[in-house]
N, C-alpha and C positions, 0 to 999 in steps of 0.2 A: 675722731676719725677724720681723716681726709677725704675729699670727694671720691676719689678713686676707692678708697677703703668702703665707704659706704656703698658705692655701686656695687663692688664685688659682694658685700654682705648680702644686699639686694639679690644679685644673681644667684647667689647659694642659697636663697630661701629663708634668710638668718634675720630678713628686716620687712615688714608687710605693713607699719603703721603709715600715716601721714608724715609729712616730712616738714612741717612747717617748724622753725626754729633749729633745724640742724644745719651741719656745715656753715657756722658763721661765718661771714665774709665772702661767700660763695654765691652766684648766680643760680638759681632754681627756673626751671623752664615748663611751661605747660607744652602738651605734645600732640600734634596732630598727624595721622598718618593716612594716606589718600592713594586711590591708584592713578595712575600719569593722567588719565582721560579727564580728571577732575582737579587736577595739580595746577594747571594755569589759571584756572577759575580762583581757586582758594588763595593762591599768592594774590592775586590781585584784590580780593576782600580783606585781606591782610593789609596791603598797600593803601586801600582806601579808609581804613579803620585801625589806624596806629594805636590809638589808646587801647580799646580791649584785645587787639591783636599784633603786638609789637613784634614783628620777626627778628629773631636773632641768630636762626641757622635753619639751613634747608640742605637736605641729603642729595646726594647724586641717585640716579634713578636704579632702585634696587638694591643700595647699599643701606645697610643699617649704622653705619657710622656718623657722626657729626664733629669732624676733627677741628672745627673751629670753636667748639664747646669743650673737647677733652679728646685726648689722643686714643684712648681706650674705650670710649662708649659706644656701647653697641644698644640700640633702642629696643631690640627684642627682649632683652632681658634687664634692664637698668632701671625700670619703673617699678615701684612697689605694688602697684595695682594697675590694671589697664581697664579701660570699657571698651567693648566691642558695639558698633551698630550695624545694621544690616537694613538696607533701604531706609535709612533715616530713624530706625527704630532701635533702641536699646536691647541688645541681644543677650550679653553675658558680660560678666567681670572675669578676668583672668589674671594669674601672677606672672605669666610671661606669653611673648607670642610668637614664639619660635616656629609652632605649628601652623601659624596664620599667615607667616611671612611671604610675600610674593616678589618675583621679579619686577614687577610694574609699580611697586610702592614708592611713593616719595614721603619722608618724614618732614615736619615743620617743627622747629622749637620756636616758641614765643615765650618773651619776657614775663617774669612773675613778680607780682607786687610783694613777695617775700624780701625781694632785693631792698625795697625802700624801708621795710619795717626794721632792719638794722641800723639804719642813719636814724629812725625815730628813737630807738632805744639809745642809742650814742648820744642823742641830745636830751636825755632824760624823760621821754615821753614813754610811757607804758604802752605796750600793745597789748590789749587784753586776753586775746586768744592764745597767746603764746605764755602769758603768764599763768593762764589756768590749764596749760597743756590741752589744748582744743584745737581743731581745724578752724581757719576763718568762715563767718557764716556769710552766704552768696545768695542773690535775690534774683529771679527774673523781672526786669523794669519795663518800663514802656518807652525808653529811649530808643528811637531807630538808629540802626547802622545803615551803611550804604551798601546797597547789593552789589553782586558782581557775578554775572552768570545765574546759576541757580541758588548761590549763598547769599544770605540777607535774614532779617529779622530784628528781633529785639536784643538789646545788650543786658548781659549779666553783670552785676555789680558786686564788688565785696564791701563789707560794713565794718568800721572800727569806731567805737564811740570815744570822744574826748570833751574834757571842760571847755565851757565857752571862750575862757582866756587862753586855751591851746590851740585854737582852731586856727588861727591866723599861722602860727609857726608851724602846726602840722602840714597845712596846704603849700607853704614855701618850701618845706623841706622836701615833700614828695614831688613837686614839681620840677625839681631840679633832675628826675629820673624818667625823662620821656620816654625812653626805650623799654621801660618795665612799668608801663600804665600812667607813669606821671601824676599830675594833680589830682584832687576830687572832681569828678563830675556831678555831685550834688552833695550839699550840707543841708541837715535839718529835717523837716518832714517827709518821713518816706512815703506817704501817701501821694506828694506830687509826684513820683516817679513809678506810680503804680503799685508799691507794696503796701499790701492791705495789714499784713500783720508781723511786725519787725522780729517777733519772737521765735516766727515759724519759716526760717530759711529754707529756700528749695535746694541748697548744696550746702554742704558743711555742716557744724553744730549748732545748737541755738546759743544765742548771744547773752552776755552778762552785760546790763547796762545801768550804772547807777543813777540816782536821782542827780538832775541837773545835768547830765552829760548830753552832748549833741552828737547824734550819729552822722558820720561822714561815710561818702560811699566813693567808692573807684571803679573804673572800668576793668573788668575781670577777664582772666584768659579761659573763663569757661564759656564765654560768648562764643567761640566756634561751635561747641555742642548744640547750641540752639540753632545756629546756620546749617550745621550737618543735619538736624531734624529737618528743616525746611529742604535742604538740596536731594535728599533721601539717595545719596550715593550707595551703591551697589554694598559698598562694605568701607568702612572706616573703624580706625582704633584711635582712641586717645587715652590720656591717664585719667584717672580717676581723679574727681575733686581733690585737691590738697596733698596728692600723691603724685610729687614732681620729679623730673628729671635734674638731678644734681651736677652742676658743671664744673669745671676747673677755672672759669673765668671769675674774676673778683668783681663784687659789686661797685667797688670804685670805677671800674673800667666804665661804666654807664651813668655817670653823673655828668650832665651837660652843664 
């Protein structure tokens, strides 16, 4: 299916699973929706932290469209699962946000590491969670982000395991995609970035790591959800981790 066809299927309630591996060749995006009163601070937070929060689209005030990412995108319906936060605390998970939408909302689309996964697979480097049909494992780390207004906190990282002889090539390939998280922020011992048990991720699915493989960690677009917990906005809506907004933009457009 094309990205538009996938969005239409999501919109009609016919697709509710995570989107890793879907729409091969196309950019998927993290989503954050905030009231106008906090939008400028969040935009500044993204600008100060481009690795975990690479901005690729911002809506007009009260507008659910993101025309730079797709002519028919409507962020109220086109994500397969949303998370709603109230005063910084997770409140509920919903399949569309039409009844929650407000005229003072601003939607932010952030680049996703699913984009560089395609380049890894094209280079013959297997991406484990896609091979297993799972969501990528994601962890709260001890890596600081740069604060902006009330937004700040620690970085969330995603993990993919590779053999030692593959690490350099993986780092080189992913570094060519700075607008979709770029190269790894850490390689090796998870304890050095505050991860006590790599088999128990904070988000996503449990990883499968073979003997001799090295865990590699990338800045993750779930980081804003930690910043939201700290900022405690009256209301904020995000994608559920792994359930992304699929755009009409090609991954090749984001290679630097």
